[in-house]
N, CA, C and O atoms as a GROMACS GRO file, in nm:
protein
  548
    1MET      N    1   3.546   4.131  -3.420
    1MET     CA    2   3.460   4.072  -3.522
    1MET      C    3   3.342   4.005  -3.453
    1MET      O    4   3.359   3.929  -3.358
    2THR      N    5   3.223   4.035  -3.502
    2THR     CA    6   3.103   3.971  -3.449
    2THR      C    7   3.072   3.847  -3.532
    2THR      O    8   3.129   3.827  -3.639
    3ALA      N    9   2.982   3.766  -3.483
    3ALA     CA   10   2.942   3.644  -3.556
    3ALA      C   11   2.883   3.678  -3.692
    3ALA      O   12   2.898   3.602  -3.787
    4THR      N   13   2.818   3.793  -3.702
    4THR     CA   14   2.758   3.830  -3.831
    4THR      C   15   2.865   3.874  -3.931
    4THR      O   16   2.840   3.871  -4.051
    5ASP      N   17   2.982   3.914  -3.882
    5ASP     CA   18   3.092   3.953  -3.970
    5ASP      C   19   3.176   3.833  -4.013
    5ASP      O   20   3.242   3.837  -4.118
    6ALA      N   21   3.175   3.729  -3.934
    6ALA     CA   22   3.260   3.613  -3.960
    6ALA      C   23   3.201   3.523  -4.068
    6ALA      O   24   3.079   3.514  -4.085
    7HIS      N   25   3.289   3.458  -4.140
    7HIS     CA   26   3.244   3.352  -4.231
    7HIS      C   27   3.194   3.237  -4.146
    7HIS      O   28   3.239   3.219  -4.033
    8LEU      N   29   3.102   3.159  -4.199
    8LEU     CA   30   3.045   3.048  -4.122
    8LEU      C   31   3.152   2.948  -4.082
    8LEU      O   32   3.141   2.887  -3.975
    9TRP      N   33   3.255   2.929  -4.162
    9TRP     CA   34   3.361   2.834  -4.129
    9TRP      C   35   3.457   2.890  -4.024
    9TRP      O   36   3.542   2.816  -3.974
   10GLU      N   37   3.445   3.017  -3.991
   10GLU     CA   38   3.530   3.078  -3.888
   10GLU      C   39   3.466   3.072  -3.750
   10GLU      O   40   3.531   3.103  -3.649
   11ILE      N   41   3.341   3.033  -3.744
   11ILE     CA   42   3.269   3.028  -3.617
   11ILE      C   43   3.295   2.894  -3.550
   11ILE      O   44   3.270   2.788  -3.607
   12ASP      N   45   3.345   2.902  -3.429
   12ASP     CA   46   3.378   2.781  -3.353
   12ASP      C   47   3.282   2.770  -3.236
   12ASP      O   48   3.295   2.843  -3.138
   13HIS      N   49   3.185   2.681  -3.248
   13HIS     CA   50   3.089   2.663  -3.140
   13HIS      C   51   3.152   2.588  -3.023
   13HIS      O   52   3.240   2.505  -3.042
   14PRO      N   53   3.106   2.618  -2.902
   14PRO     CA   54   3.156   2.542  -2.788
   14PRO      C   55   3.110   2.396  -2.796
   14PRO      O   56   3.002   2.366  -2.847
   15TYR      N   57   3.192   2.310  -2.746
   15TYR     CA   58   3.168   2.168  -2.738
   15TYR      C   59   3.142   2.111  -2.877
   15TYR      O   60   3.194   2.166  -2.974
   16TYR      N   61   3.068   2.006  -2.890
   16TYR     CA   62   3.041   1.942  -3.018
   16TYR      C   63   2.911   1.865  -3.006
   16TYR      O   64   2.850   1.859  -2.899
   17CYS      N   65   2.870   1.806  -3.116
   17CYS     CA   66   2.752   1.720  -3.116
   17CYS      C   67   2.787   1.594  -3.194
   17CYS      O   68   2.847   1.602  -3.302
   18SER      N   69   2.751   1.481  -3.142
   18SER     CA   70   2.780   1.355  -3.209
   18SER      C   71   2.680   1.330  -3.321
   18SER      O   72   2.562   1.366  -3.311
   19GLU      N   73   2.730   1.269  -3.428
   19GLU     CA   74   2.642   1.236  -3.540
   19GLU      C   75   2.553   1.119  -3.505
   19GLU      O   76   2.584   1.039  -3.416
   20GLY      N   77   2.442   1.111  -3.577
   20GLY     CA   78   2.350   0.999  -3.558
   20GLY      C   79   2.285   0.999  -3.421
   20GLY      O   80   2.254   1.105  -3.365
   21SER      N   81   2.266   0.881  -3.368
   21SER     CA   82   2.204   0.865  -3.236
   21SER      C   83   2.270   0.748  -3.164
   21SER      O   84   2.282   0.638  -3.219
   22TYR      N   85   2.311   0.772  -3.044
   22TYR     CA   86   2.374   0.670  -2.961
   22TYR      C   87   2.284   0.548  -2.946
   22TYR      O   88   2.332   0.436  -2.931
   23TRP      N   89   2.154   0.569  -2.950
   23TRP     CA   90   2.057   0.463  -2.921
   23TRP      C   91   2.019   0.380  -3.043
   23TRP      O   92   1.940   0.286  -3.031
   24VAL      N   93   2.072   0.414  -3.158
   24VAL     CA   94   2.034   0.344  -3.281
   24VAL      C   95   2.151   0.257  -3.328
   24VAL      O   96   2.262   0.308  -3.344
   25PRO      N   97   2.127   0.128  -3.351
   25PRO     CA   98   2.236   0.039  -3.396
   25PRO      C   99   2.280   0.072  -3.539
   25PRO      O  100   2.206   0.133  -3.616
   26GLY      N  101   2.401   0.030  -3.571
   26GLY     CA  102   2.458   0.057  -3.703
   26GLY      C  103   2.374   0.008  -3.818
   26GLY      O  104   2.377   0.066  -3.927
   27THR      N  105   2.299  -0.098  -3.798
   27THR     CA  106   2.214  -0.151  -3.905
   27THR      C  107   2.100  -0.056  -3.940
   27THR      O  108   2.037  -0.070  -4.045
   28GLN      N  109   2.073   0.040  -3.853
   28GLN     CA  110   1.966   0.138  -3.878
   28GLN      C  111   2.021   0.280  -3.886
   28GLN      O  112   1.947   0.378  -3.873
   29TRP      N  113   2.153   0.292  -3.909
   29TRP     CA  114   2.219   0.423  -3.910
   29TRP      C  115   2.155   0.518  -4.010
   29TRP      O  116   2.148   0.638  -3.985
   30HIS      N  117   2.109   0.466  -4.123
   30HIS     CA  118   2.047   0.549  -4.227
   30HIS      C  119   1.924   0.623  -4.176
   30HIS      O  120   1.879   0.720  -4.237
   31GLU      N  121   1.868   0.577  -4.065
   31GLU     CA  122   1.750   0.643  -4.009
   31GLU      C  123   1.786   0.766  -3.925
   31GLU      O  124   1.699   0.848  -3.895
   32VAL      N  125   1.912   0.778  -3.887
   32VAL     CA  126   1.951   0.888  -3.799
   32VAL      C  127   2.068   0.971  -3.852
   32VAL      O  128   2.112   1.065  -3.786
   33HIS      N  129   2.117   0.937  -3.970
   33HIS     CA  130   2.227   1.015  -4.029
   33HIS      C  131   2.218   1.008  -4.181
   33HIS      O  132   2.208   0.900  -4.239
   34ASN      N  133   2.222   1.125  -4.244
   34ASN     CA  134   2.221   1.134  -4.391
   34ASN      C  135   2.337   1.221  -4.437
   34ASN      O  136   2.383   1.308  -4.364
   35GLU      N  137   2.382   1.195  -4.558
   35GLU     CA  138   2.488   1.276  -4.617
   35GLU      C  139   2.449   1.315  -4.759
   35GLU      O  140   2.387   1.237  -4.832
   36TYR      N  141   2.486   1.438  -4.797
   36TYR     CA  142   2.456   1.491  -4.929
   36TYR      C  143   2.584   1.548  -4.990
   36TYR      O  144   2.668   1.604  -4.920
   37THR      N  145   2.596   1.533  -5.120
   37THR     CA  146   2.717   1.579  -5.188
   37THR      C  147   2.709   1.724  -5.235
   37THR      O  148   2.805   1.775  -5.292
   38SER      N  149   2.596   1.789  -5.212
   38SER     CA  150   2.585   1.931  -5.248
   38SER      C  151   2.475   1.998  -5.167
   38SER      O  152   2.383   1.933  -5.118
   39TRP      N  153   2.487   2.128  -5.155
   39TRP     CA  154   2.385   2.208  -5.087
   39TRP      C  155   2.252   2.197  -5.162
   39TRP      O  156   2.146   2.189  -5.100
   40ALA      N  157   2.258   2.197  -5.295
   40ALA     CA  158   2.136   2.188  -5.376
   40ALA      C  159   2.064   2.055  -5.351
   40ALA      O  160   1.942   2.052  -5.339
   41ASP      N  161   2.139   1.945  -5.344
   41ASP     CA  162   2.077   1.815  -5.318
   41ASP      C  163   2.013   1.812  -5.180
   41ASP      O  164   1.903   1.757  -5.163
   42PHE      N  165   2.080   1.870  -5.083
   42PHE     CA  166   2.023   1.876  -4.948
   42PHE      C  167   1.893   1.955  -4.948
   42PHE      O  168   1.792   1.910  -4.893
   43LEU      N  169   1.896   2.074  -5.010
   43LEU     CA  170   1.776   2.159  -5.011
   43LEU      C  171   1.659   2.093  -5.082
   43LEU      O  172   1.544   2.113  -5.043
   44GLU      N  173   1.689   2.016  -5.184
   44GLU     CA  174   1.582   1.948  -5.256
   44GLU      C  175   1.503   1.855  -5.163
   44GLU      O  176   1.381   1.842  -5.176
   45GLU      N  177   1.573   1.793  -5.071
   45GLU     CA  178   1.507   1.699  -4.981
   45GLU      C  179   1.464   1.762  -4.848
   45GLU      O  180   1.359   1.727  -4.794
   46TRP      N  181   1.542   1.854  -4.796
   46TRP     CA  182   1.518   1.908  -4.662
   46TRP      C  183   1.480   2.056  -4.659
   46TRP      O  184   1.441   2.107  -4.554
   47GLY      N  185   1.489   2.124  -4.772
   47GLY     CA  186   1.471   2.269  -4.774
   47GLY      C  187   1.340   2.320  -4.717
   47GLY      O  188   1.337   2.425  -4.654
   48SER      N  189   1.233   2.246  -4.737
   48SER     CA  190   1.103   2.292  -4.688
   48SER      C  191   1.051   2.205  -4.574
   48SER      O  192   0.931   2.205  -4.545
   49ALA      N  193   1.141   2.132  -4.508
   49ALA     CA  194   1.098   2.046  -4.396
   49ALA      C  195   1.037   2.130  -4.285
   49ALA      O  196   1.088   2.237  -4.251
   50ASP      N  197   0.929   2.082  -4.229
   50ASP     CA  198   0.859   2.152  -4.121
   50ASP      C  199   0.954   2.175  -4.003
   50ASP      O  200   1.015   2.081  -3.953
   51GLU      N  201   0.965   2.300  -3.961
   51GLU     CA  202   1.061   2.336  -3.855
   51GLU      C  203   1.022   2.282  -3.718
   51GLU      O  204   1.108   2.265  -3.632
   52ASP      N  205   0.894   2.254  -3.696
   52ASP     CA  206   0.853   2.198  -3.568
   52ASP      C  207   0.881   2.048  -3.562
   52ASP      O  208   0.925   1.997  -3.459
   53TYR      N  209   0.855   1.979  -3.670
   53TYR     CA  210   0.882   1.834  -3.673
   53TYR      C  211   1.030   1.806  -3.684
   53TYR      O  212   1.078   1.704  -3.633
   54ASN      N  213   1.104   1.894  -3.750
   54ASN     CA  214   1.247   1.877  -3.777
   54ASN      C  215   1.322   1.998  -3.721
   54ASN      O  216   1.365   2.085  -3.797
   55LEU      N  217   1.336   2.002  -3.591
   55LEU     CA  218   1.394   2.118  -3.523
   55LEU      C  219   1.545   2.116  -3.533
   55LEU      O  220   1.612   2.032  -3.473
   56LEU      N  221   1.600   2.210  -3.610
   56LEU     CA  222   1.745   2.223  -3.621
   56LEU      C  223   1.796   2.293  -3.496
   56LEU      O  224   1.761   2.408  -3.471
   57PHE      N  225   1.879   2.224  -3.418
   57PHE     CA  226   1.927   2.285  -3.295
   57PHE      C  227   2.075   2.320  -3.297
   57PHE      O  228   2.123   2.388  -3.207
   58ARG      N  229   2.149   2.274  -3.399
   58ARG     CA  230   2.291   2.305  -3.405
   58ARG      C  231   2.341   2.289  -3.548
   58ARG      O  232   2.289   2.208  -3.625
   59TRP      N  233   2.442   2.368  -3.581
   59TRP     CA  234   2.511   2.355  -3.710
   59TRP      C  235   2.659   2.383  -3.686
   59TRP      O  236   2.696   2.459  -3.596
   60ASP      N  237   2.742   2.320  -3.766
   60ASP     CA  238   2.886   2.345  -3.764
   60ASP      C  239   2.938   2.336  -3.907
   60ASP      O  240   2.917   2.235  -3.975
   61TRP      N  241   3.006   2.439  -3.952
   61TRP     CA  242   3.072   2.436  -4.084
   61TRP      C  243   3.213   2.388  -4.057
   61TRP      O  244   3.290   2.455  -3.988
   62LYS      N  245   3.248   2.272  -4.110
   62LYS     CA  246   3.379   2.211  -4.086
   62LYS      C  247   3.468   2.224  -4.210
   62LYS      O  248   3.424   2.206  -4.323
   63ARG      N  249   3.592   2.255  -4.182
   63ARG     CA  250   3.692   2.268  -4.287
   63ARG      C  251   3.806   2.172  -4.253
   63ARG      O  252   3.857   2.173  -4.141
   64ALA      N  253   3.846   2.090  -4.350
   64ALA     CA  254   3.953   1.994  -4.326
   64ALA      C  255   4.086   2.065  -4.302
   64ALA      O  256   4.117   2.166  -4.366
   65ASP      N  257   4.162   2.012  -4.209
   65ASP     CA  258   4.296   2.063  -4.180
   65ASP      C  259   4.396   1.981  -4.262
   65ASP      O  260   4.408   1.861  -4.241
   66PRO      N  261   4.468   2.045  -4.356
   66PRO     CA  262   4.563   1.970  -4.440
   66PRO      C  263   4.666   1.891  -4.359
   66PRO      O  264   4.714   1.787  -4.404
   67ASP      N  265   4.699   1.940  -4.240
   67ASP     CA  266   4.796   1.868  -4.156
   67ASP      C  267   4.744   1.730  -4.115
   67ASP      O  268   4.823   1.640  -4.087
   68ASP      N  269   4.613   1.714  -4.111
   68ASP     CA  270   4.556   1.584  -4.075
   68ASP      C  271   4.572   1.481  -4.186
   68ASP      O  272   4.548   1.362  -4.164
   69TYR      N  273   4.612   1.525  -4.305
   69TYR     CA  274   4.620   1.435  -4.420
   69TYR      C  275   4.761   1.425  -4.478
   69TYR      O  276   4.779   1.383  -4.592
   70LYS      N  277   4.862   1.462  -4.399
   70LYS     CA  278   5.000   1.457  -4.448
   70LYS      C  279   5.038   1.318  -4.495
   70LYS      O  280   5.099   1.302  -4.601
   71TYR      N  281   5.004   1.218  -4.417
   71TYR     CA  282   5.039   1.081  -4.452
   71TYR      C  283   4.977   1.040  -4.585
   71TYR      O  284   5.044   0.983  -4.671
   72GLU      N  285   4.848   1.069  -4.602
   72GLU     CA  286   4.779   1.031  -4.724
   72GLU      C  287   4.840   1.099  -4.846
   72GLU      O  288   4.856   1.036  -4.951
   73VAL      N  289   4.875   1.227  -4.832
   73VAL     CA  290   4.934   1.302  -4.943
   73VAL      C  291   5.074   1.248  -4.975
   73VAL      O  292   5.111   1.238  -5.092
   74GLU      N  293   5.151   1.213  -4.871
   74GLU     CA  294   5.284   1.156  -4.894
   74GLU      C  295   5.274   1.022  -4.966
   74GLU      O  296   5.355   0.993  -5.054
   75GLU      N  297   5.177   0.942  -4.929
   75GLU     CA  298   5.160   0.810  -4.990
   75GLU      C  299   5.103   0.818  -5.132
   75GLU      O  300   5.135   0.737  -5.218
   76ASP      N  301   5.018   0.917  -5.155
   76ASP     CA  302   4.951   0.930  -5.284
   76ASP      C  303   4.942   1.079  -5.319
   76ASP      O  304   4.852   1.148  -5.270
   77PRO      N  305   5.032   1.128  -5.403
   77PRO     CA  306   5.032   1.272  -5.437
   77PRO      C  307   4.900   1.318  -5.500
   77PRO      O  308   4.871   1.438  -5.502
   78ASP      N  309   4.821   1.224  -5.553
   78ASP     CA  310   4.692   1.260  -5.613
   78ASP      C  311   4.578   1.262  -5.511
   78ASP      O  312   4.464   1.290  -5.546
   79PHE      N  313   4.611   1.230  -5.386
   79PHE     CA  314   4.508   1.228  -5.281
   79PHE      C  315   4.445   1.366  -5.270
   79PHE      O  316   4.514   1.468  -5.265
   80LYS      N  317   4.313   1.368  -5.267
   80LYS     CA  318   4.239   1.495  -5.258
   80LYS      C  319   4.192   1.514  -5.114
   80LYS      O  320   4.115   1.433  -5.061
   81ILE      N  321   4.238   1.621  -5.052
   81ILE     CA  322   4.193   1.653  -4.917
   81ILE      C  323   4.045   1.687  -4.923
   81ILE      O  324   4.003   1.765  -5.008
   82PRO      N  325   3.967   1.629  -4.832
   82PRO     CA  326   3.822   1.656  -4.835
   82PRO      C  327   3.790   1.805  -4.827
   82PRO      O  328   3.862   1.883  -4.765
   83GLY      N  329   3.681   1.842  -4.892
   83GLY     CA  330   3.638   1.981  -4.889
   83GLY      C  331   3.557   2.012  -4.764
   83GLY      O  332   3.548   1.930  -4.672
   84ASP      N  333   3.500   2.129  -4.761
   84ASP     CA  334   3.418   2.173  -4.648
   84ASP      C  335   3.289   2.092  -4.642
   84ASP      O  336   3.239   2.043  -4.742
   85HIS      N  337   3.237   2.081  -4.522
   85HIS     CA  338   3.105   2.022  -4.507
   85HIS      C  339   3.032   2.089  -4.391
   85HIS      O  340   3.093   2.137  -4.296
   86LEU      N  341   2.902   2.090  -4.403
   86LEU     CA  342   2.815   2.147  -4.303
   86LEU      C  343   2.753   2.034  -4.224
   86LEU      O  344   2.695   1.942  -4.282
   87GLU      N  345   2.765   2.039  -4.094
   87GLU     CA  346   2.704   1.939  -4.007
   87GLU      C  347   2.580   2.001  -3.945
   87GLU      O  348   2.587   2.105  -3.880
   88LEU      N  349   2.467   1.937  -3.966
   88LEU     CA  350   2.339   1.985  -3.916
   88LEU      C  351   2.283   1.883  -3.818
   88LEU      O  352   2.288   1.762  -3.843
   89PHE      N  353   2.231   1.931  -3.707
   89PHE     CA  354   2.180   1.842  -3.603
   89PHE      C  355   2.035   1.879  -3.572
   89PHE      O  356   2.003   1.992  -3.537
   90TYR      N  357   1.950   1.779  -3.587
   90TYR     CA  358   1.807   1.796  -3.571
   90TYR      C  359   1.755   1.716  -3.452
   90TYR      O  360   1.814   1.617  -3.410
   91PHE      N  361   1.643   1.765  -3.401
   91PHE     CA  362   1.564   1.684  -3.310
   91PHE      C  363   1.427   1.670  -3.373
   91PHE      O  364   1.359   1.769  -3.401
   92MET      N  365   1.387   1.546  -3.396
   92MET     CA  366   1.258   1.516  -3.457
   92MET      C  367   1.156   1.509  -3.342
   92MET      O  368   1.143   1.405  -3.277
   93GLN      N  369   1.087   1.618  -3.318
   93GLN     CA  370   1.007   1.631  -3.197
   93GLN      C  371   0.890   1.534  -3.188
   93GLN      O  372   0.854   1.491  -3.078
   94ARG      N  373   0.831   1.499  -3.300
   94ARG     CA  374   0.717   1.407  -3.295
   94ARG      C  375   0.760   1.266  -3.257
   94ARG      O  376   0.683   1.190  -3.199
   95LYS      N  377   0.885   1.232  -3.290
   95LYS     CA  378   0.934   1.097  -3.264
   95LYS      C  379   1.034   1.092  -3.150
   95LYS      O  380   1.085   0.984  -3.117
   96ALA      N  381   1.064   1.205  -3.090
   96ALA     CA  382   1.162   1.213  -2.981
   96ALA      C  383   1.292   1.144  -3.022
   96ALA      O  384   1.342   1.055  -2.953
   97ARG      N  385   1.346   1.187  -3.135
   97ARG     CA  386   1.466   1.125  -3.190
   97ARG      C  387   1.557   1.233  -3.246
   97ARG      O  388   1.512   1.328  -3.309
   98ASN      N  389   1.688   1.217  -3.222
   98ASN     CA  390   1.782   1.309  -3.283
   98ASN      C  391   1.838   1.252  -3.412
   98ASN      O  392   1.835   1.131  -3.434
   99MET      N  393   1.887   1.340  -3.497
   99MET     CA  394   1.935   1.301  -3.630
   99MET      C  395   2.041   1.400  -3.675
   99MET      O  396   2.037   1.518  -3.639
  100SER      N  397   2.135   1.352  -3.755
  100SER     CA  398   2.237   1.440  -3.811
  100SER      C  399   2.236   1.431  -3.963
  100SER      O  400   2.196   1.330  -4.022
  101VAL      N  401   2.280   1.540  -4.024
  101VAL     CA  402   2.291   1.548  -4.169
  101VAL      C  403   2.423   1.619  -4.200
  101VAL      O  404   2.450   1.726  -4.147
  102PHE      N  405   2.504   1.559  -4.286
  102PHE     CA  406   2.628   1.621  -4.330
  102PHE      C  407   2.612   1.656  -4.477
  102PHE      O  408   2.566   1.574  -4.558
  103VAL      N  409   2.649   1.780  -4.512
  103VAL     CA  410   2.633   1.829  -4.648
  103VAL      C  411   2.766   1.885  -4.697
  103VAL      O  412   2.826   1.970  -4.632
  104GLU      N  413   2.812   1.838  -4.812
  104GLU     CA  414   2.932   1.896  -4.872
  104GLU      C  415   2.895   2.036  -4.922
  104GLU      O  416   2.796   2.054  -4.993
  105VAL      N  417   2.977   2.134  -4.885
  105VAL     CA  418   2.952   2.273  -4.923
  105VAL      C  419   3.082   2.337  -4.970
  105VAL      O  420   3.191   2.282  -4.952
  106SER      N  421   3.068   2.454  -5.030
  106SER     CA  422   3.184   2.532  -5.072
  106SER      C  423   3.163   2.676  -5.025
  106SER      O  424   3.053   2.714  -4.984
  107GLU      N  425   3.268   2.754  -5.033
  107GLU     CA  426   3.257   2.894  -4.994
  107GLU      C  427   3.148   2.965  -5.074
  107GLU      O  428   3.084   3.056  -5.023
  108ASN      N  429   3.127   2.924  -5.198
  108ASN     CA  430   3.023   2.986  -5.281
  108ASN      C  431   2.883   2.962  -5.226
  108ASN      O  432   2.791   3.038  -5.255
  109ASP      N  433   2.866   2.856  -5.148
  109ASP     CA  434   2.736   2.825  -5.089
  109ASP      C  435   2.705   2.913  -4.967
  109ASP      O  436   2.590   2.920  -4.924
  110GLU      N  437   2.805   2.978  -4.913
  110GLU     CA  438   2.787   3.048  -4.786
  110GLU      C  439   2.668   3.144  -4.782
  110GLU      O  440   2.592   3.138  -4.685
  111PRO      N  441   2.646   3.231  -4.879
  111PRO     CA  442   2.531   3.322  -4.868
  111PRO      C  443   2.398   3.247  -4.855
  111PRO      O  444   2.313   3.285  -4.774
  112ASN      N  445   2.379   3.142  -4.933
  112ASN     CA  446   2.255   3.065  -4.927
  112ASN      C  447   2.244   2.987  -4.797
  112ASN      O  448   2.136   2.979  -4.738
  113VAL      N  449   2.355   2.931  -4.752
  113VAL     CA  450   2.354   2.858  -4.625
  113VAL      C  451   2.322   2.953  -4.510
  113VAL      O  452   2.241   2.922  -4.424
  114ARG      N  453   2.386   3.070  -4.510
  114ARG     CA  454   2.362   3.168  -4.404
  114ARG      C  455   2.216   3.211  -4.400
  114ARG      O  456   2.158   3.222  -4.293
  115GLU      N  457   2.158   3.236  -4.516
  115GLU     CA  458   2.016   3.276  -4.522
  115GLU      C  459   1.928   3.165  -4.465
  115GLU      O  460   1.837   3.192  -4.386
  116TRP      N  461   1.953   3.042  -4.505
  116TRP     CA  462   1.873   2.928  -4.459
  116TRP      C  463   1.890   2.909  -4.308
  116TRP      O  464   1.791   2.890  -4.237
  117LEU      N  465   2.014   2.915  -4.260
  117LEU     CA  466   2.037   2.900  -4.115
  117LEU      C  467   1.973   3.013  -4.035
  117LEU      O  468   1.924   2.990  -3.925
  118SER      N  469   1.973   3.132  -4.090
  118SER     CA  470   1.912   3.247  -4.021
  118SER      C  471   1.764   3.223  -3.997
  118SER      O  472   1.711   3.259  -3.891
  119GLY      N  473   1.696   3.164  -4.093
  119GLY     CA  474   1.555   3.130  -4.074
  119GLY      C  475   1.537   3.029  -3.962
  119GLY      O  476   1.442   3.038  -3.884
  120LYS      N  477   1.627   2.932  -3.954
  120LYS     CA  478   1.620   2.831  -3.846
  120LYS      C  479   1.649   2.896  -3.711
  120LYS      O  480   1.590   2.859  -3.610
  121ALA      N  481   1.741   2.992  -3.710
  121ALA     CA  482   1.772   3.063  -3.586
  121ALA      C  483   1.650   3.140  -3.535
  121ALA      O  484   1.625   3.145  -3.415
  122GLU      N  485   1.576   3.200  -3.627
  122GLU     CA  486   1.455   3.273  -3.588
  122GLU      C  487   1.352   3.178  -3.528
  122GLU      O  488   1.281   3.214  -3.434
  123HIS      N  489   1.343   3.058  -3.581
  123HIS     CA  490   1.250   2.960  -3.526
  123HIS      C  491   1.290   2.923  -3.382
  123HIS      O  492   1.204   2.916  -3.294
  124ILE      N  493   1.416   2.900  -3.359
  124ILE     CA  494   1.466   2.870  -3.224
  124ILE      C  495   1.439   2.988  -3.131
  124ILE      O  496   1.401   2.970  -3.015
  125ARG      N  497   1.459   3.109  -3.183
  125ARG     CA  498   1.434   3.229  -3.102
  125ARG      C  499   1.289   3.234  -3.054
  125ARG      O  500   1.263   3.271  -2.940
  126LYS      N  501   1.195   3.196  -3.140
  126LYS     CA  502   1.054   3.196  -3.102
  126LYS      C  503   1.029   3.105  -2.982
  126LYS      O  504   0.948   3.135  -2.894
  127LEU      N  505   1.100   2.992  -2.979
  127LEU     CA  506   1.082   2.898  -2.868
  127LEU      C  507   1.133   2.953  -2.736
  127LEU      O  508   1.078   2.924  -2.630
  128TRP      N  509   1.238   3.033  -2.741
  128TRP     CA  510   1.304   3.084  -2.621
  128TRP      C  511   1.273   3.232  -2.593
  128TRP      O  512   1.318   3.286  -2.493
  129GLU      N  513   1.199   3.296  -2.681
  129GLU     CA  514   1.174   3.440  -2.673
  129GLU      C  515   1.131   3.490  -2.535
  129GLU      O  516   1.179   3.594  -2.490
  130PRO      N  517   1.042   3.419  -2.466
  130PRO     CA  518   1.000   3.472  -2.335
  130PRO      C  519   1.114   3.485  -2.234
  130PRO      O  520   1.101   3.558  -2.135
  131LEU      N  521   1.225   3.416  -2.257
  131LEU     CA  522   1.336   3.422  -2.162
  131LEU      C  523   1.453   3.507  -2.210
  131LEU      O  524   1.549   3.527  -2.137
  132LEU      N  525   1.445   3.557  -2.331
  132LEU     CA  526   1.554   3.637  -2.387
  132LEU      C  527   1.536   3.784  -2.357
  132LEU      O  528   1.424   3.832  -2.341
  133ASP      N  529   1.645   3.855  -2.348
  133ASP     CA  530   1.640   4.000  -2.328
  133ASP      C  531   1.576   4.065  -2.448
  133ASP      O  532   1.582   4.013  -2.560
  134ASN      N  533   1.514   4.178  -2.424
  134ASN     CA  534   1.459   4.257  -2.535
  134ASN      C  535   1.574   4.312  -2.615
  134ASN      O  536   1.649   4.396  -2.564
  135ARG      N  537   1.590   4.270  -2.737
  135ARG     CA  538   1.706   4.309  -2.821
  135ARG      C  539   1.687   4.447  -2.883
  135ARG      O  540   1.784   4.506  -2.931
  136ASP      N  541   1.566   4.501  -2.882
  136ASP     CA  542   1.542   4.630  -2.946
  136ASP      C  543   1.564   4.748  -2.851
  136ASP      O  544   1.577   4.861  -2.896
  137GLY      N  545   1.567   4.722  -2.724
  137GLY     CA  546   1.570   4.837  -2.633
  137GLY      C  547   1.687   4.851  -2.550
  137GLY      O  548   1.695   4.946  -2.471
   0.00000   0.00000   0.00000
């Protein structure tokens, strides 16, 4: 299976990226980390953000592991295991600052998320193109 065949939640990137910014105190956390309860809400605010000023350098689609919530479910049978969320990591190039955004998503969002991420991937490719192999030949 290639990455293009896999669902976004099946792709496991090496290592990880921390949310927010190590250099920003908790009192200013809102400046380096945002959360959205839907893909539509995220797109309304970030969908047309300039790719140079807001360089997306990493994404991770996270799915909760029910085993991590056994205690909560045992204590409260009505406990709802969190749904999927997309973690997006930006570098704000004009301000030399990193930022994270977490977005609640569902499997139904995958086609739109994949299309949006593909555009961001093409932007990253432009930055590194001179060092990449010729993919057409």
